[in-house]
C-alpha positions in Angstrom: 0.2 0.1 -0.1 1.4 3.4 -0.7 0.7 6.4 1.0 1.3 9.8 0.4 1.2 12.8 3.1 1.2 16.3 1.9 2.9 18.6 4.1 1.6 22.0 2.6 2.8 25.1 3.5 0.4 27.6 5.0 1.2 31.4 3.8 -1.2 34.0 5.0 -0.5 35.7 2.0 -2.4 32.8 0.0 -6.2 33.1 -0.3 -8.1 30.4 1.3 -9.9 29.7 -2.3 -6.1 29.4 -4.0 -5.2 27.3 -1.3 -7.7 24.9 -1.9 -7.3 24.7 -5.5 -3.7 24.2 -5.1 -4.0 21.5 -2.5 -6.4 19.9 -4.7 -3.7 19.7 -7.7 -1.4 18.3 -4.6 -3.7 15.3 -4.8 -4.0 14.8 -8.4 -0.5 14.5 -8.4 -0.4 11.6 -6.1 -2.6 9.6 -8.6 -1.3 6.1 -8.3 -0.8 5.9 -4.5 -3.4 4.5 -2.7 -4.2 7.0 0.5 -3.3 10.6 0.4 -3.4 12.6 3.5 -3.7 16.4 4.4 -2.8 18.3 7.2 -5.3 19.8 9.7 -7.0 23.0 9.2 -5.0 23.6 5.8 -7.8 26.0 4.2 -7.4 28.8 7.1 -4.1 27.7 9.2 -4.5 25.8 12.3 -3.7 28.9 14.6 -5.6 31.5 12.3 -8.4 32.0 14.9 -9.6 35.0 13.5 -10.3 33.6 10.1 -12.5 30.7 11.6 -15.8 31.9 12.0 -15.7 33.9 8.4 -14.2 30.4 6.7 -16.5 27.9 8.5 -18.4 25.7 6.3 -20.9 22.7 5.7 -19.9 19.2 5.3 -21.0 19.9 1.7 -19.3 23.0 1.1 -16.8 24.3 -0.9 -13.7 22.3 0.4 -16.0 19.2 -0.1 -16.8 20.2 -3.6 -12.7 20.8 -4.5 -11.6 17.5 -2.5 -14.5 15.3 -3.4 -13.5 15.9 -7.2 -9.8 15.5 -6.7 -10.1 12.1 -4.5 -12.0 10.9 -7.9 -9.9 12.0 -10.2 -6.6 10.6 -8.8 -8.8 7.6 -7.6 -7.4 7.6 -4.4 -8.6 7.3 -0.8 -8.4 10.8 0.5 -8.1 12.2 4.0 -8.6 15.6 3.6 -7.1 17.1 6.5 -10.0 19.2 8.5 -11.8 22.2 8.0 -13.8 24.6 10.2 -17.1 23.0 10.1 -20.2 24.9 10.4 -22.9 22.2 12.1 -26.5 22.9 11.1 -27.1 24.1 14.6 -24.4 27.1 13.8 -21.9 25.8 16.2 -18.0 25.0 15.1 -16.2 21.8 14.8 -12.4 21.2 13.7 -13.9 18.1 11.2 -11.7 15.9 9.1 -13.0 14.3 5.8 -12.3 11.4 4.4 -13.3 10.4 0.6 -13.3 7.0 -1.5 -11.8 6.8 -4.6 -14.7 7.5 -6.2 -15.4 10.9 -4.5 -17.8 9.7 -1.8 -17.4 11.1 1.6 -16.6 7.9 3.5 -15.9 9.4 6.8 -16.2 12.4 9.1 -14.3 12.8 12.4 -14.9 16.1 14.9 -11.5 16.7 16.7 -12.3 15.3 20.5 -9.5 17.0 22.5 -9.5 20.9 21.3 -6.1 22.7 22.0 -6.1 26.2 24.0 -6.3 26.0 27.5 -9.6 28.2 27.5 -9.1 30.2 24.3 -8.8 29.6 21.1 -9.9 26.4 19.7 -11.0 25.1 22.9 -13.8 27.6 23.3 -14.6 28.4 19.4 -15.2 25.2 18.8 -17.5 21.8 20.1 -16.1 18.7 21.2 -16.8 15.7 19.1 -17.6 12.2 20.8 -16.9 9.6 18.6 -14.0 7.4 17.7 -14.1 6.7 13.7 -12.3 3.9 12.1 -12.6 2.8 8.5 -10.9 0.3 6.1 -9.0 2.2 3.4 -6.2 0.5 1.0 -5.8 -2.6 2.7 -5.6 -1.1 6.4 -7.9 0.1 9.0 -7.2 3.7 9.7 -8.2 5.4 13.2 -8.9 9.1 13.0 -7.2 11.9 15.2 -6.2 15.1 15.0 -3.2 16.9 16.5 -3.8 17.7 19.9 -5.6 14.1 20.4 -2.1 12.7 20.1 -1.1 13.6 23.7 -3.9 11.3 24.9 -2.9 7.7 24.5 -6.5 6.1 25.7 -8.2 7.6 22.7 -5.5 5.2 20.5 -6.1 2.4 22.3 -9.7 2.8 21.9 -9.2 3.0 17.9 -7.0 -0.1 18.0 -9.8 -1.6 20.0 -11.7 -0.9 17.3 -10.1 -2.6 14.5 -7.6 0.2 13.8 -4.0 -0.8 12.0 -3.0 2.7 11.1 -3.2 5.7 13.1 -3.8 8.9 11.3 -2.5 12.3 13.1 -3.5 15.2 10.4 -2.0 17.8 12.7 -1.1 22.2 12.7 1.6 21.4 15.3 4.1 24.3 16.4 7.6 24.4 15.7 8.4 25.1 19.1 7.1 21.5 20.2 8.4 19.2 17.4 10.4 17.5 19.8 7.2 16.2 21.4 5.6 15.4 18.0 8.4 12.9 17.4 8.5 11.5 20.2 4.3 11.1 20.9 4.1 9.6 17.6 6.7 6.9 18.1 5.2 6.2 21.3 1.5 5.9 19.6 3.0 3.3 17.5 4.7 1.2 19.6 2.4 0.9 22.3 -0.1 0.1 20.0 1.7 -2.1 17.2 0.3 -0.1 14.5 1.4 2.5 11.9 1.4 5.9 12.6 1.2 8.9 9.9 1.6 12.0 11.5 1.1 14.9 8.9 2.2 18.1 10.1 1.6 21.7 8.3 4.7 23.6 7.2 5.2 27.4 6.8 4.3 30.2 9.0 0.7 31.8 9.9 -0.8 33.5 12.6 2.8 34.7 13.8 3.2 30.9 14.6 6.1 28.6 13.0 4.7 25.3 12.0 7.0 21.9 12.6 6.7 20.5 9.6 8.7 17.3 9.8 6.0 14.9 9.3 6.9 10.8 9.8 5.6 7.6 9.0 6.5 5.2 11.9 5.7 1.3 11.8 4.2 -0.8 14.3 7.7 -1.6 15.8 8.3 2.3 16.4 10.9 2.6 13.4 10.6 5.9 11.2 10.0 4.7 7.7 10.1 8.4 6.3 10.4 12.0 7.9 10.0 15.1 5.9 12.0 18.2 6.2 10.4 21.4 7.8 9.1 22.9 4.2 6.7 21.8 2.0 7.3 18.2 0.8 5.3 15.1 -0.1 6.4 12.3 1.9 5.4 8.8 0.0 6.4 5.5 1.7 5.1 2.2 1.0 3.0 0.1 3.9 2.7 -3.7 4.4 -0.4 -4.6 6.1 0.6 -7.6 7.0 3.2 -6.1 9.5 0.7 -5.2 11.8 -0.6 -8.9 12.4 3.1 -10.3 12.3 4.6 -7.6 14.6 1.3 -8.2 17.5 1.8 -11.9 16.9 5.5 -11.9 17.5 5.5 -9.5 20.3 1.6 -10.2 22.0 2.2 -7.1 24.4 -1.6 -6.1 23.7 -2.6 -9.6 24.8 -1.6 -8.8 28.1 -3.5 -5.5 29.0 -5.0 -5.5 31.9 -6.4 -2.1 32.6 -8.9 -0.4 30.1 -10.1 -3.3 28.9 
């Protein structure tokens, strides 16, 4: 299974509409991959709080239209990162969109752990409640977003629901990049699953983004890591490796708490 992680750079000088079109072209450029992933809140930038209300959109809004077409044209499973969703009741959510290769919306995930410590996203957006998994390209994806990475119980729940690859779509700041790498490897090791951790690049709202997206295998080995700038990280994944790892070192069977 071939996965492409598009580490898109966010620049405040680029309009949201232009960025949508550019991201769609980047997705189409990955035709031949099985899975393509975009980062968190790439239309606005993860820290551009002042844009959230103005750019909030329903699930069938402009980002959906552009990403559904891109997934269909490329013939890929597309985790289109997340958008600022405006729900029917007017509330905003940080919501991930996943498309099947025919362009149909296959799954959505509302971010459960909101970042901000009583400001920013934490007060502007509602919290999701549901764990989301779906089969895609030979693996079962468990969906998560950025700050979720710090909460291991979420990933235990995803693994219990059958996840073999944990997708972390993020807008992670450079000042905490060491945490990003350590936590991504930890989630892979403790859950014996692939981790596809995709961050934004660039600088927006005065925040330098980490870049350095990485793919970690079920043993915790880093298979590929991006640099600091815009980059497409392409990696081959072996779906059989998850079962083989869990059989060779059956730590998950020895769980006592949380079962």
